[in-house]
VONURO-14194 format. One line per field, with one value per residue (C-alpha): residue number from 1; residue in one letter; x, z, y negated. Coordinates in steps of 0.2 Angstrom, whole numbers, plus 5000, padded with zeros to 4 digits. Layout:
// residues N
resi <- [NUM/...]
resn <- [a/...]
xx <- [X/...]
zz <- [Z/...]
yy <- [Y/...]
// end
This chain:
// residues 162
resi <- [1/2/3/4/5/6/7/8/9/10/11/12/13/14/15/16/17/18/19/20/21/22/23/24/25/26/27/28/29/30/31/32/33/34/35/36/37/38/39/40/41/42/43/44/45/46/47/48/49/50/51/52/53/54/55/56/57/58/59/60/61/62/63/64/65/66/67/68/69/70/71/72/73/74/75/76/77/78/79/80/81/82/83/84/85/86/87/88/89/90/91/92/93/94/95/96/97/98/99/100/101/102/103/104/105/106/107/108/109/110/111/112/113/114/115/116/117/118/119/120/121/122/123/124/125/126/127/128/129/130/131/132/133/134/135/136/137/138/139/140/141/142/143/144/145/146/147/148/149/150/151/152/153/154/155/156/157/158/159/160/161/162]
resn <- [m/n/i/e/p/y/h/t/n/a/r/l/t/a/g/l/v/d/l/i/e/f/c/q/n/d/e/a/h/l/g/i/k/m/i/e/q/p/d/v/f/e/i/e/h/h/y/q/a/n/g/g/n/f/w/v/a/l/d/g/d/k/v/v/g/s/i/g/l/l/k/v/g/q/q/t/a/v/l/k/k/l/f/t/y/p/e/y/r/g/e/p/h/r/l/g/r/k/l/f/q/t/l/l/t/y/a/q/a/q/p/d/i/d/k/l/v/l/d/t/p/m/g/e/h/r/s/h/f/f/y/e/k/q/g/f/k/r/i/s/r/e/k/l/t/v/d/y/e/f/p/d/r/d/s/l/i/y/e/r/e/l]
xx <- [4789/4784/4792/4780/4779/4773/4755/4747/4740/4740/4745/4760/4766/4765/4775/4788/4790/4792/4805/4815/4814/4820/4835/4840/4837/4836/4849/4861/4858/4857/4844/4835/4817/4804/4800/4817/4811/4795/4798/4792/4775/4775/4782/4771/4774/4793/4799/4786/4779/4795/4800/4808/4800/4799/4797/4792/4795/4781/4780/4762/4755/4771/4783/4800/4811/4811/4821/4818/4825/4824/4828/4839/4849/4854/4856/4858/4846/4849/4846/4837/4829/4837/4831/4828/4824/4840/4831/4829/4847/4859/4854/4840/4831/4845/4832/4844/4851/4834/4828/4844/4841/4823/4829/4844/4833/4821/4835/4843/4827/4826/4835/4839/4848/4866/4872/4867/4873/4869/4873/4876/4880/4899/4897/4887/4901/4890/4881/4898/4903/4886/4886/4905/4900/4886/4899/4898/4914/4916/4918/4922/4907/4915/4913/4895/4887/4869/4861/4848/4843/4849/4847/4863/4876/4891/4887/4899/4894/4895/4892/4890/4888/4874]
zz <- [4916/4900/4891/4881/4873/4885/4883/4892/4908/4925/4934/4922/4925/4944/4943/4932/4943/4958/4949/4943/4960/4968/4956/4955/4973/4985/4977/4968/4980/4965/4972/4955/4956/4944/4939/4931/4920/4911/4897/4910/4909/4890/4884/4869/4863/4869/4863/4852/4841/4832/4829/4845/4858/4876/4885/4902/4910/4920/4933/4934/4935/4944/4933/4937/4922/4909/4894/4881/4864/4860/4842/4840/4826/4810/4812/4831/4845/4864/4876/4891/4907/4908/4926/4935/4953/4960/4962/4943/4939/4935/4936/4934/4926/4917/4914/4910/4896/4890/4890/4880/4867/4865/4861/4850/4840/4837/4834/4821/4811/4809/4793/4800/4816/4815/4832/4850/4864/4882/4898/4915/4932/4935/4951/4944/4940/4938/4924/4916/4916/4909/4895/4890/4890/4877/4865/4871/4871/4883/4874/4880/4881/4868/4856/4858/4841/4847/4860/4872/4890/4904/4923/4930/4925/4931/4919/4908/4890/4879/4861/4851/4832/4827]
yy <- [5428/5419/5404/5393/5376/5363/5357/5343/5350/5342/5358/5361/5343/5344/5360/5352/5337/5349/5359/5343/5335/5351/5353/5335/5329/5344/5354/5342/5327/5315/5304/5302/5296/5302/5284/5284/5299/5293/5306/5320/5311/5309/5326/5327/5309/5309/5326/5335/5321/5318/5336/5341/5352/5356/5373/5378/5395/5402/5416/5418/5400/5393/5383/5390/5383/5370/5364/5350/5346/5328/5323/5307/5299/5308/5327/5326/5332/5331/5346/5339/5345/5362/5367/5383/5388/5397/5414/5414/5411/5425/5443/5450/5435/5425/5411/5398/5408/5413/5395/5389/5403/5398/5380/5386/5397/5382/5369/5381/5382/5363/5358/5341/5346/5351/5346/5346/5334/5334/5325/5333/5326/5326/5336/5351/5362/5378/5368/5364/5382/5387/5375/5379/5397/5392/5384/5366/5356/5341/5324/5307/5295/5284/5299/5300/5296/5293/5282/5290/5287/5298/5294/5299/5287/5298/5312/5321/5322/5338/5343/5358/5361/5373]
// end
């Protein structure tokens, strides 16, 4: 398995779309359409052009995980699109942790980022546990100091200092 920065490639994009649709809709039953997530089709422009980044995890040539870092506002970045197929969660792969560590290492090397925020669907208790284990604290939406788009309006908001 290999984690690498995203680069424009139709096969990677198709694999990423499959992963996202599986995790959001087949697994979590959120009913979020890809048309509501145009950032997936503009990763280099949306994430990478302004100093953020986006990574995919590949098992051979299959996309099995993803994570993005979107820079927004002063000193803040958003953790986006952390997805893995179920068989890559936990032992022996721990892919979610590896993807998060990749993002964290990158974010900590950026002098203009000192806080991460994220949104996660209210019903995704496994995700809440994962993020809290990684040092994120739940905050009210009113305490969110940056504005960014997220498709699930019932999301919980978390933040973490770097």
